ChimeraX commands (.cxc) that place a marker at each C-alpha (Angstrom):
marker #1 position 88.23,-71.40,-34.22 radius 0.5
marker #1 position 85.01,-73.16,-33.21 radius 0.5
marker #1 position 86.71,-76.54,-33.41 radius 0.5
marker #1 position 89.60,-75.36,-31.22 radius 0.5
marker #1 position 87.18,-73.94,-28.65 radius 0.5
marker #1 position 85.17,-77.18,-28.55 radius 0.5
marker #1 position 88.37,-79.17,-28.10 radius 0.5
marker #1 position 89.42,-77.00,-25.17 radius 0.5
marker #1 position 85.97,-77.35,-23.58 radius 0.5
marker #1 position 86.18,-81.08,-23.97 radius 0.5
marker #1 position 89.60,-81.18,-22.28 radius 0.5
marker #1 position 88.22,-79.17,-19.36 radius 0.5
marker #1 position 85.23,-81.52,-19.07 radius 0.5
marker #1 position 87.45,-84.57,-19.14 radius 0.5
marker #1 position 90.05,-83.36,-16.67 radius 0.5
marker #1 position 88.09,-84.31,-13.56 radius 0.5
marker #1 position 87.56,-87.86,-14.85 radius 0.5
marker #1 position 91.21,-88.34,-15.81 radius 0.5
marker #1 position 92.45,-87.13,-12.45 radius 0.5
marker #1 position 89.90,-89.33,-10.68 radius 0.5
marker #1 position 91.37,-92.46,-12.28 radius 0.5
marker #1 position 94.39,-91.82,-14.52 radius 0.5
marker #1 position 94.96,-95.56,-15.09 radius 0.5
marker #1 position 91.54,-96.18,-16.68 radius 0.5
marker #1 position 92.41,-97.51,-20.15 radius 0.5
marker #1 position 88.90,-97.22,-21.55 radius 0.5
marker #1 position 88.80,-93.57,-20.57 radius 0.5
marker #1 position 92.17,-92.90,-22.19 radius 0.5
marker #1 position 90.98,-94.64,-25.34 radius 0.5
marker #1 position 87.75,-92.63,-25.29 radius 0.5
marker #1 position 89.66,-89.36,-25.08 radius 0.5
marker #1 position 91.94,-90.48,-27.90 radius 0.5
marker #1 position 88.98,-91.42,-30.10 radius 0.5
marker #1 position 87.29,-88.11,-29.31 radius 0.5
marker #1 position 90.37,-86.14,-30.35 radius 0.5
marker #1 position 90.64,-88.24,-33.52 radius 0.5
marker #1 position 87.05,-87.29,-34.27 radius 0.5
marker #1 position 87.92,-83.61,-34.15 radius 0.5
marker #1 position 91.01,-84.17,-36.30 radius 0.5
marker #1 position 89.17,-86.18,-38.96 radius 0.5
marker #1 position 88.44,-84.39,-42.23 radius 0.5
marker #1 position 86.04,-86.83,-43.86 radius 0.5
marker #1 position 82.53,-86.98,-42.45 radius 0.5
marker #1 position 82.24,-90.76,-42.22 radius 0.5
marker #1 position 85.59,-91.03,-40.50 radius 0.5
marker #1 position 84.65,-88.29,-38.05 radius 0.5
marker #1 position 81.34,-89.97,-37.19 radius 0.5
marker #1 position 83.08,-93.30,-36.71 radius 0.5
marker #1 position 85.61,-91.85,-34.24 radius 0.5
marker #1 position 82.96,-89.99,-32.26 radius 0.5
marker #1 position 80.78,-93.11,-32.14 radius 0.5
marker #1 position 83.72,-95.13,-30.81 radius 0.5
marker #1 position 84.39,-92.43,-28.21 radius 0.5
marker #1 position 80.73,-92.53,-27.19 radius 0.5
marker #1 position 80.81,-96.30,-26.74 radius 0.5
marker #1 position 84.02,-96.11,-24.67 radius 0.5
marker #1 position 82.68,-93.32,-22.45 radius 0.5
marker #1 position 79.50,-95.36,-21.96 radius 0.5
marker #1 position 81.62,-98.37,-21.02 radius 0.5
marker #1 position 83.40,-96.33,-18.35 radius 0.5
marker #1 position 80.07,-95.02,-17.02 radius 0.5
marker #1 position 78.53,-98.50,-16.89 radius 0.5
marker #1 position 81.57,-99.87,-15.04 radius 0.5
marker #1 position 80.80,-97.46,-12.22 radius 0.5
marker #1 position 84.46,-96.73,-11.46 radius 0.5
marker #1 position 83.95,-93.05,-12.22 radius 0.5
marker #1 position 80.73,-91.27,-11.30 radius 0.5
marker #1 position 80.81,-87.56,-11.98 radius 0.5
marker #1 position 79.02,-85.06,-14.17 radius 0.5
marker #1 position 82.06,-84.42,-16.37 radius 0.5
marker #1 position 82.09,-88.01,-17.57 radius 0.5
marker #1 position 78.46,-87.76,-18.74 radius 0.5
marker #1 position 79.11,-84.36,-20.33 radius 0.5
marker #1 position 81.95,-85.98,-22.31 radius 0.5
marker #1 position 79.67,-88.89,-23.23 radius 0.5
marker #1 position 77.03,-86.42,-24.42 radius 0.5
marker #1 position 79.58,-84.45,-26.44 radius 0.5
marker #1 position 80.76,-87.61,-28.15 radius 0.5
marker #1 position 77.17,-88.60,-28.95 radius 0.5
marker #1 position 76.54,-85.15,-30.42 radius 0.5
marker #1 position 79.69,-85.49,-32.51 radius 0.5
marker #1 position 78.28,-88.79,-33.79 radius 0.5
marker #1 position 75.01,-86.97,-34.60 radius 0.5
marker #1 position 73.06,-89.04,-32.05 radius 0.5
marker #1 position 70.89,-86.39,-30.39 radius 0.5
marker #1 position 68.83,-88.74,-28.22 radius 0.5
marker #1 position 71.74,-90.41,-26.41 radius 0.5
marker #1 position 73.39,-86.98,-26.07 radius 0.5
marker #1 position 70.34,-85.54,-24.30 radius 0.5
marker #1 position 70.21,-88.61,-22.03 radius 0.5
marker #1 position 73.88,-88.10,-21.07 radius 0.5
marker #1 position 73.50,-84.37,-20.39 radius 0.5
marker #1 position 70.42,-84.99,-18.24 radius 0.5
marker #1 position 72.29,-87.64,-16.25 radius 0.5
marker #1 position 75.14,-85.18,-15.75 radius 0.5
marker #1 position 72.65,-82.65,-14.36 radius 0.5
marker #1 position 71.15,-85.32,-12.10 radius 0.5
marker #1 position 74.60,-85.71,-10.52 radius 0.5
marker #1 position 75.42,-81.99,-10.51 radius 0.5
marker #1 position 72.43,-79.68,-11.19 radius 0.5
marker #1 position 74.76,-76.66,-11.22 radius 0.5
marker #1 position 76.97,-77.99,-14.03 radius 0.5
marker #1 position 76.91,-75.12,-16.50 radius 0.5
marker #1 position 78.40,-77.01,-19.43 radius 0.5
marker #1 position 75.85,-79.82,-19.11 radius 0.5
marker #1 position 73.03,-77.27,-19.04 radius 0.5
marker #1 position 74.37,-75.32,-22.03 radius 0.5
marker #1 position 75.01,-78.45,-24.08 radius 0.5
marker #1 position 71.57,-79.81,-23.25 radius 0.5
marker #1 position 69.96,-76.60,-24.46 radius 0.5
marker #1 position 72.08,-76.71,-27.61 radius 0.5
marker #1 position 71.08,-80.33,-28.30 radius 0.5
marker #1 position 67.41,-79.39,-27.96 radius 0.5
marker #1 position 67.81,-76.69,-30.61 radius 0.5
marker #1 position 68.80,-79.40,-33.09 radius 0.5
marker #1 position 65.33,-80.95,-32.85 radius 0.5
marker #1 position 62.46,-79.85,-35.13 radius 0.5
marker #1 position 60.58,-76.79,-33.88 radius 0.5
marker #1 position 57.35,-78.73,-33.33 radius 0.5
marker #1 position 58.89,-81.05,-30.72 radius 0.5
marker #1 position 57.70,-79.92,-27.24 radius 0.5
marker #1 position 60.44,-79.04,-24.74 radius 0.5
marker #1 position 60.22,-79.57,-20.95 radius 0.5
marker #1 position 61.06,-75.93,-20.25 radius 0.5
marker #1 position 58.21,-74.52,-22.37 radius 0.5
marker #1 position 57.64,-71.05,-20.98 radius 0.5
marker #1 position 54.44,-70.22,-19.18 radius 0.5
marker #1 position 54.90,-66.48,-18.90 radius 0.5
marker #1 position 53.54,-65.29,-22.24 radius 0.5
marker #1 position 49.96,-64.08,-22.55 radius 0.5
marker #1 position 49.11,-67.02,-24.80 radius 0.5
marker #1 position 50.46,-69.47,-22.25 radius 0.5
marker #1 position 48.58,-67.72,-19.49 radius 0.5
marker #1 position 45.33,-68.06,-21.42 radius 0.5
marker #1 position 46.14,-71.70,-22.13 radius 0.5
marker #1 position 46.76,-72.37,-18.45 radius 0.5
marker #1 position 43.47,-70.71,-17.56 radius 0.5
marker #1 position 41.54,-73.00,-19.89 radius 0.5
marker #1 position 43.00,-76.42,-19.26 radius 0.5
marker #1 position 46.65,-76.51,-20.28 radius 0.5
marker #1 position 47.77,-75.99,-16.68 radius 0.5
marker #1 position 47.56,-79.75,-16.11 radius 0.5
marker #1 position 50.52,-80.17,-18.46 radius 0.5
marker #1 position 52.62,-77.60,-16.60 radius 0.5
marker #1 position 54.86,-78.17,-13.63 radius 0.5
marker #1 position 53.90,-77.08,-10.13 radius 0.5
marker #1 position 56.66,-74.45,-10.22 radius 0.5
marker #1 position 55.23,-72.91,-13.39 radius 0.5
marker #1 position 51.74,-72.80,-11.90 radius 0.5
marker #1 position 53.12,-71.24,-8.70 radius 0.5
marker #1 position 54.66,-68.56,-10.93 radius 0.5
marker #1 position 51.28,-67.90,-12.57 radius 0.5
marker #1 position 49.68,-67.76,-9.12 radius 0.5
marker #1 position 52.26,-65.18,-8.02 radius 0.5
marker #1 position 51.57,-63.04,-11.10 radius 0.5
marker #1 position 47.82,-63.21,-10.49 radius 0.5
marker #1 position 48.27,-62.30,-6.81 radius 0.5
marker #1 position 50.52,-59.35,-7.62 radius 0.5
marker #1 position 48.11,-58.04,-10.27 radius 0.5
marker #1 position 45.15,-58.42,-7.88 radius 0.5
marker #1 position 47.01,-56.57,-5.13 radius 0.5
marker #1 position 47.96,-53.69,-7.45 radius 0.5
marker #1 position 44.40,-53.36,-8.79 radius 0.5
marker #1 position 42.94,-53.47,-5.29 radius 0.5
marker #1 position 45.32,-50.75,-4.14 radius 0.5
marker #1 position 44.33,-48.60,-7.15 radius 0.5
marker #1 position 40.64,-49.29,-6.48 radius 0.5
marker #1 position 40.95,-48.15,-2.87 radius 0.5
marker #1 position 42.89,-45.05,-3.91 radius 0.5
marker #1 position 40.58,-44.03,-6.77 radius 0.5
marker #1 position 37.33,-45.55,-5.44 radius 0.5
marker #1 position 36.59,-47.25,-8.76 radius 0.5
marker #1 position 34.24,-50.21,-8.57 radius 0.5
marker #1 position 35.43,-51.66,-11.88 radius 0.5
marker #1 position 38.99,-52.00,-10.60 radius 0.5
marker #1 position 37.73,-53.63,-7.42 radius 0.5
marker #1 position 35.74,-56.18,-9.42 radius 0.5
marker #1 position 38.71,-56.96,-11.65 radius 0.5
marker #1 position 40.88,-57.42,-8.57 radius 0.5
marker #1 position 38.29,-59.88,-7.28 radius 0.5
marker #1 position 38.43,-61.88,-10.52 radius 0.5
marker #1 position 42.22,-62.05,-10.34 radius 0.5
marker #1 position 42.00,-63.13,-6.70 radius 0.5
marker #1 position 39.79,-66.04,-7.76 radius 0.5
marker #1 position 42.28,-66.94,-10.49 radius 0.5
marker #1 position 45.10,-66.77,-7.92 radius 0.5
marker #1 position 43.25,-69.19,-5.63 radius 0.5
marker #1 position 42.59,-71.55,-8.55 radius 0.5
marker #1 position 46.24,-71.53,-9.60 radius 0.5
marker #1 position 47.40,-71.97,-6.02 radius 0.5
marker #1 position 45.09,-74.92,-5.47 radius 0.5
marker #1 position 46.24,-76.54,-8.72 radius 0.5
marker #1 position 49.90,-76.07,-7.81 radius 0.5
marker #1 position 49.42,-77.56,-4.35 radius 0.5
marker #1 position 47.54,-80.52,-5.87 radius 0.5
marker #1 position 50.29,-81.13,-8.43 radius 0.5
marker #1 position 52.96,-80.89,-5.71 radius 0.5
marker #1 position 51.46,-83.93,-4.00 radius 0.5
marker #1 position 51.12,-85.99,-7.18 radius 0.5
marker #1 position 53.74,-88.68,-7.92 radius 0.5
marker #1 position 56.42,-87.37,-10.26 radius 0.5
marker #1 position 56.31,-89.10,-13.63 radius 0.5
marker #1 position 59.55,-90.66,-14.79 radius 0.5
marker #1 position 61.16,-88.91,-17.74 radius 0.5
marker #1 position 62.31,-90.80,-20.83 radius 0.5
marker #1 position 64.11,-89.76,-24.00 radius 0.5
marker #1 position 63.44,-91.21,-27.44 radius 0.5
marker #1 position 66.74,-92.67,-28.66 radius 0.5
marker #1 position 65.66,-94.25,-31.95 radius 0.5
marker #1 position 65.13,-92.06,-35.02 radius 0.5
marker #1 position 61.64,-91.59,-36.46 radius 0.5
marker #1 position 59.74,-93.46,-33.76 radius 0.5
marker #1 position 56.03,-93.74,-34.53 radius 0.5
marker #1 position 53.82,-92.73,-31.60 radius 0.5
marker #1 position 50.80,-95.04,-31.57 radius 0.5
marker #1 position 47.22,-94.50,-30.40 radius 0.5
marker #1 position 47.35,-97.80,-28.46 radius 0.5
marker #1 position 49.88,-100.37,-27.30 radius 0.5
marker #1 position 50.01,-102.30,-30.56 radius 0.5
marker #1 position 52.20,-102.18,-33.64 radius 0.5
marker #1 position 48.99,-102.26,-35.70 radius 0.5
marker #1 position 47.51,-99.25,-33.94 radius 0.5
marker #1 position 47.27,-96.04,-35.99 radius 0.5
marker #1 position 49.71,-93.22,-35.52 radius 0.5
marker #1 position 48.80,-90.83,-32.72 radius 0.5
marker #1 position 50.78,-87.87,-34.10 radius 0.5
marker #1 position 51.12,-86.40,-37.60 radius 0.5
marker #1 position 54.87,-87.08,-37.65 radius 0.5
marker #1 position 57.19,-89.67,-36.08 radius 0.5
marker #1 position 59.07,-88.56,-32.98 radius 0.5
marker #1 position 62.73,-87.79,-33.67 radius 0.5
marker #1 position 65.53,-89.11,-31.50 radius 0.5
marker #1 position 65.96,-86.69,-28.60 radius 0.5
marker #1 position 62.26,-86.10,-27.87 radius 0.5
marker #1 position 61.73,-85.94,-24.09 radius 0.5
marker #1 position 58.54,-87.44,-22.67 radius 0.5
marker #1 position 56.97,-88.38,-19.34 radius 0.5
marker #1 position 56.18,-92.04,-18.68 radius 0.5
marker #1 position 52.56,-92.32,-17.53 radius 0.5
marker #1 position 52.04,-96.09,-17.78 radius 0.5
marker #1 position 54.32,-99.11,-18.20 radius 0.5
marker #1 position 53.05,-102.25,-19.96 radius 0.5
marker #1 position 56.40,-104.02,-20.30 radius 0.5
marker #1 position 56.92,-103.78,-24.08 radius 0.5
marker #1 position 54.94,-100.53,-24.39 radius 0.5
marker #1 position 54.91,-97.23,-22.54 radius 0.5
marker #1 position 52.13,-94.68,-22.46 radius 0.5
marker #1 position 53.94,-91.35,-22.57 radius 0.5
marker #1 position 52.94,-87.72,-22.39 radius 0.5
marker #1 position 54.66,-85.07,-24.45 radius 0.5
marker #1 position 55.39,-81.75,-22.81 radius 0.5
marker #1 position 52.47,-80.14,-24.62 radius 0.5
marker #1 position 49.98,-82.52,-22.94 radius 0.5
marker #1 position 49.45,-85.03,-25.77 radius 0.5
marker #1 position 49.52,-88.74,-24.90 radius 0.5
marker #1 position 50.77,-91.61,-27.05 radius 0.5
marker #1 position 52.16,-95.14,-26.88 radius 0.5
marker #1 position 55.81,-95.94,-27.67 radius 0.5
marker #1 position 57.74,-99.22,-27.78 radius 0.5
marker #1 position 59.74,-99.46,-24.55 radius 0.5
marker #1 position 62.83,-100.32,-26.61 radius 0.5
marker #1 position 62.69,-96.95,-28.37 radius 0.5
marker #1 position 63.38,-94.85,-25.27 radius 0.5
marker #1 position 65.92,-94.51,-22.48 radius 0.5
marker #1 position 64.33,-93.95,-19.09 radius 0.5
marker #1 position 65.70,-91.51,-16.54 radius 0.5
marker #1 position 65.10,-91.25,-12.82 radius 0.5
marker #1 position 62.04,-89.29,-11.67 radius 0.5
marker link #1:1,2 radius 0.2
marker link #1:2,3 radius 0.2
marker link #1:3,4 radius 0.2
marker link #1:4,5 radius 0.2
marker link #1:5,6 radius 0.2
marker link #1:6,7 radius 0.2
marker link #1:7,8 radius 0.2
marker link #1:8,9 radius 0.2
marker link #1:9,10 radius 0.2
marker link #1:10,11 radius 0.2
marker link #1:11,12 radius 0.2
marker link #1:12,13 radius 0.2
marker link #1:13,14 radius 0.2
marker link #1:14,15 radius 0.2
marker link #1:15,16 radius 0.2
marker link #1:16,17 radius 0.2
marker link #1:17,18 radius 0.2
marker link #1:18,19 radius 0.2
marker link #1:19,20 radius 0.2
marker link #1:20,21 radius 0.2
marker link #1:21,22 radius 0.2
marker link #1:22,23 radius 0.2
marker link #1:23,24 radius 0.2
marker link #1:24,25 radius 0.2
marker link #1:25,26 radius 0.2
marker link #1:26,27 radius 0.2
marker link #1:27,28 radius 0.2
marker link #1:28,29 radius 0.2
marker link #1:29,30 radius 0.2
marker link #1:30,31 radius 0.2
marker link #1:31,32 radius 0.2
marker link #1:32,33 radius 0.2
marker link #1:33,34 radius 0.2
marker link #1:34,35 radius 0.2
marker link #1:35,36 radius 0.2
marker link #1:36,37 radius 0.2
marker link #1:37,38 radius 0.2
marker link #1:38,39 radius 0.2
marker link #1:39,40 radius 0.2
marker link #1:40,41 radius 0.2
marker link #1:41,42 radius 0.2
marker link #1:42,43 radius 0.2
marker link #1:43,44 radius 0.2
marker link #1:44,45 radius 0.2
marker link #1:45,46 radius 0.2
marker link #1:46,47 radius 0.2
marker link #1:47,48 radius 0.2
marker link #1:48,49 radius 0.2
marker link #1:49,50 radius 0.2
marker link #1:50,51 radius 0.2
marker link #1:51,52 radius 0.2
marker link #1:52,53 radius 0.2
marker link #1:53,54 radius 0.2
marker link #1:54,55 radius 0.2
marker link #1:55,56 radius 0.2
marker link #1:56,57 radius 0.2
marker link #1:57,58 radius 0.2
marker link #1:58,59 radius 0.2
marker link #1:59,60 radius 0.2
marker link #1:60,61 radius 0.2
marker link #1:61,62 radius 0.2
marker link #1:62,63 radius 0.2
marker link #1:63,64 radius 0.2
marker link #1:64,65 radius 0.2
marker link #1:65,66 radius 0.2
marker link #1:66,67 radius 0.2
marker link #1:67,68 radius 0.2
marker link #1:68,69 radius 0.2
marker link #1:69,70 radius 0.2
marker link #1:70,71 radius 0.2
marker link #1:71,72 radius 0.2
marker link #1:72,73 radius 0.2
marker link #1:73,74 radius 0.2
marker link #1:74,75 radius 0.2
marker link #1:75,76 radius 0.2
marker link #1:76,77 radius 0.2
marker link #1:77,78 radius 0.2
marker link #1:78,79 radius 0.2
marker link #1:79,80 radius 0.2
marker link #1:80,81 radius 0.2
marker link #1:81,82 radius 0.2
marker link #1:82,83 radius 0.2
marker link #1:83,84 radius 0.2
marker link #1:84,85 radius 0.2
marker link #1:85,86 radius 0.2
marker link #1:86,87 radius 0.2
marker link #1:87,88 radius 0.2
marker link #1:88,89 radius 0.2
marker link #1:89,90 radius 0.2
marker link #1:90,91 radius 0.2
marker link #1:91,92 radius 0.2
marker link #1:92,93 radius 0.2
marker link #1:93,94 radius 0.2
marker link #1:94,95 radius 0.2
marker link #1:95,96 radius 0.2
marker link #1:96,97 radius 0.2
marker link #1:97,98 radius 0.2
marker link #1:98,99 radius 0.2
marker link #1:99,100 radius 0.2
marker link #1:100,101 radius 0.2
marker link #1:101,102 radius 0.2
marker link #1:102,103 radius 0.2
marker link #1:103,104 radius 0.2
marker link #1:104,105 radius 0.2
marker link #1:105,106 radius 0.2
marker link #1:106,107 radius 0.2
marker link #1:107,108 radius 0.2
marker link #1:108,109 radius 0.2
marker link #1:109,110 radius 0.2
marker link #1:110,111 radius 0.2
marker link #1:111,112 radius 0.2
marker link #1:112,113 radius 0.2
marker link #1:113,114 radius 0.2
marker link #1:114,115 radius 0.2
marker link #1:115,116 radius 0.2
marker link #1:116,117 radius 0.2
marker link #1:117,118 radius 0.2
marker link #1:118,119 radius 0.2
marker link #1:119,120 radius 0.2
marker link #1:120,121 radius 0.2
marker link #1:121,122 radius 0.2
marker link #1:122,123 radius 0.2
marker link #1:123,124 radius 0.2
marker link #1:124,125 radius 0.2
marker link #1:125,126 radius 0.2
marker link #1:126,127 radius 0.2
marker link #1:127,128 radius 0.2
marker link #1:128,129 radius 0.2
marker link #1:129,130 radius 0.2
marker link #1:130,131 radius 0.2
marker link #1:131,132 radius 0.2
marker link #1:132,133 radius 0.2
marker link #1:133,134 radius 0.2
marker link #1:134,135 radius 0.2
marker link #1:135,136 radius 0.2
marker link #1:136,137 radius 0.2
marker link #1:137,138 radius 0.2
marker link #1:138,139 radius 0.2
marker link #1:139,140 radius 0.2
marker link #1:140,141 radius 0.2
marker link #1:141,142 radius 0.2
marker link #1:142,143 radius 0.2
marker link #1:143,144 radius 0.2
marker link #1:144,145 radius 0.2
marker link #1:145,146 radius 0.2
marker link #1:146,147 radius 0.2
marker link #1:147,148 radius 0.2
marker link #1:148,149 radius 0.2
marker link #1:149,150 radius 0.2
marker link #1:150,151 radius 0.2
marker link #1:151,152 radius 0.2
marker link #1:152,153 radius 0.2
marker link #1:153,154 radius 0.2
marker link #1:154,155 radius 0.2
marker link #1:155,156 radius 0.2
marker link #1:156,157 radius 0.2
marker link #1:157,158 radius 0.2
marker link #1:158,159 radius 0.2
marker link #1:159,160 radius 0.2
marker link #1:160,161 radius 0.2
marker link #1:161,162 radius 0.2
marker link #1:162,163 radius 0.2
marker link #1:163,164 radius 0.2
marker link #1:164,165 radius 0.2
marker link #1:165,166 radius 0.2
marker link #1:166,167 radius 0.2
marker link #1:167,168 radius 0.2
marker link #1:168,169 radius 0.2
marker link #1:169,170 radius 0.2
marker link #1:170,171 radius 0.2
marker link #1:171,172 radius 0.2
marker link #1:172,173 radius 0.2
marker link #1:173,174 radius 0.2
marker link #1:174,175 radius 0.2
marker link #1:175,176 radius 0.2
marker link #1:176,177 radius 0.2
marker link #1:177,178 radius 0.2
marker link #1:178,179 radius 0.2
marker link #1:179,180 radius 0.2
marker link #1:180,181 radius 0.2
marker link #1:181,182 radius 0.2
marker link #1:182,183 radius 0.2
marker link #1:183,184 radius 0.2
marker link #1:184,185 radius 0.2
marker link #1:185,186 radius 0.2
marker link #1:186,187 radius 0.2
marker link #1:187,188 radius 0.2
marker link #1:188,189 radius 0.2
marker link #1:189,190 radius 0.2
marker link #1:190,191 radius 0.2
marker link #1:191,192 radius 0.2
marker link #1:192,193 radius 0.2
marker link #1:193,194 radius 0.2
marker link #1:194,195 radius 0.2
marker link #1:195,196 radius 0.2
marker link #1:196,197 radius 0.2
marker link #1:197,198 radius 0.2
marker link #1:198,199 radius 0.2
marker link #1:199,200 radius 0.2
marker link #1:200,201 radius 0.2
marker link #1:201,202 radius 0.2
marker link #1:202,203 radius 0.2
marker link #1:203,204 radius 0.2
marker link #1:204,205 radius 0.2
marker link #1:205,206 radius 0.2
marker link #1:206,207 radius 0.2
marker link #1:207,208 radius 0.2
marker link #1:208,209 radius 0.2
marker link #1:209,210 radius 0.2
marker link #1:210,211 radius 0.2
marker link #1:211,212 radius 0.2
marker link #1:212,213 radius 0.2
marker link #1:213,214 radius 0.2
marker link #1:214,215 radius 0.2
marker link #1:215,216 radius 0.2
marker link #1:216,217 radius 0.2
marker link #1:217,218 radius 0.2
marker link #1:218,219 radius 0.2
marker link #1:219,220 radius 0.2
marker link #1:220,221 radius 0.2
marker link #1:221,222 radius 0.2
marker link #1:222,223 radius 0.2
marker link #1:223,224 radius 0.2
marker link #1:224,225 radius 0.2
marker link #1:225,226 radius 0.2
marker link #1:226,227 radius 0.2
marker link #1:227,228 radius 0.2
marker link #1:228,229 radius 0.2
marker link #1:229,230 radius 0.2
marker link #1:230,231 radius 0.2
marker link #1:231,232 radius 0.2
marker link #1:232,233 radius 0.2
marker link #1:233,234 radius 0.2
marker link #1:234,235 radius 0.2
marker link #1:235,236 radius 0.2
marker link #1:236,237 radius 0.2
marker link #1:237,238 radius 0.2
marker link #1:238,239 radius 0.2
marker link #1:239,240 radius 0.2
marker link #1:240,241 radius 0.2
marker link #1:241,242 radius 0.2
marker link #1:242,243 radius 0.2
marker link #1:243,244 radius 0.2
marker link #1:244,245 radius 0.2
marker link #1:245,246 radius 0.2
marker link #1:246,247 radius 0.2
marker link #1:247,248 radius 0.2
marker link #1:248,249 radius 0.2
marker link #1:249,250 radius 0.2
marker link #1:250,251 radius 0.2
marker link #1:251,252 radius 0.2
marker link #1:252,253 radius 0.2
marker link #1:253,254 radius 0.2
marker link #1:254,255 radius 0.2
marker link #1:255,256 radius 0.2
marker link #1:256,257 radius 0.2
marker link #1:257,258 radius 0.2
marker link #1:258,259 radius 0.2
marker link #1:259,260 radius 0.2
marker link #1:260,261 radius 0.2
marker link #1:261,262 radius 0.2
marker link #1:262,263 radius 0.2
marker link #1:263,264 radius 0.2
marker link #1:264,265 radius 0.2
marker link #1:265,266 radius 0.2
marker link #1:266,267 radius 0.2
marker link #1:267,268 radius 0.2
view
């Protein structure tokens, strides 16, 4: 049942591309290889068909004859079928860059991220829990997006307003003081968010090679920066480009150096 459902979803995703250019032979071959992947019983045969479909979809995308989100969703699905999480995440993110409202691209991207080890930081790490709030108060806010910090500022402002209203109603000095503390926190969050809004947006990259060692410096002889290699599919921000090496920042704030050849870069 799951296989049938996935096949139907794939057909829906591909329909826009086929109608856009029904004579595209590479696209027809990609669809055929994709369907052969679903029909294959043996694992190696299935991976081979999905890999061929991925290469053919990529060929169509690189040719530039078709430029829509459905094509990149199909490319991502084929990469997932070939068990290549990194290229799949790249494709889904490129689909969302074309059409941010594409539900299938968003759902498939989230699914691909769940296939990564739990310790790998995700871009959408929530900032609403108490632990995250404490972390943001004591330095982790620099690793959060401006939108997340604006959210924290809104929470602080709302809490300060409620406490101030209660203090006025009950004439309790303690509540008034607490409201003052939250007002200071609100101003700090607001200032940080405004500052981050005016900072250049770091380009995002995705690790596409398996078990990539993150180094402490831009040298193959440099020691490892992290306890474990980064798996294919890890999303990072590019902070510095030295041609063969990139200084990247994980979405938990840790910095490291990666070979430029190990990642695929996306637009800011």
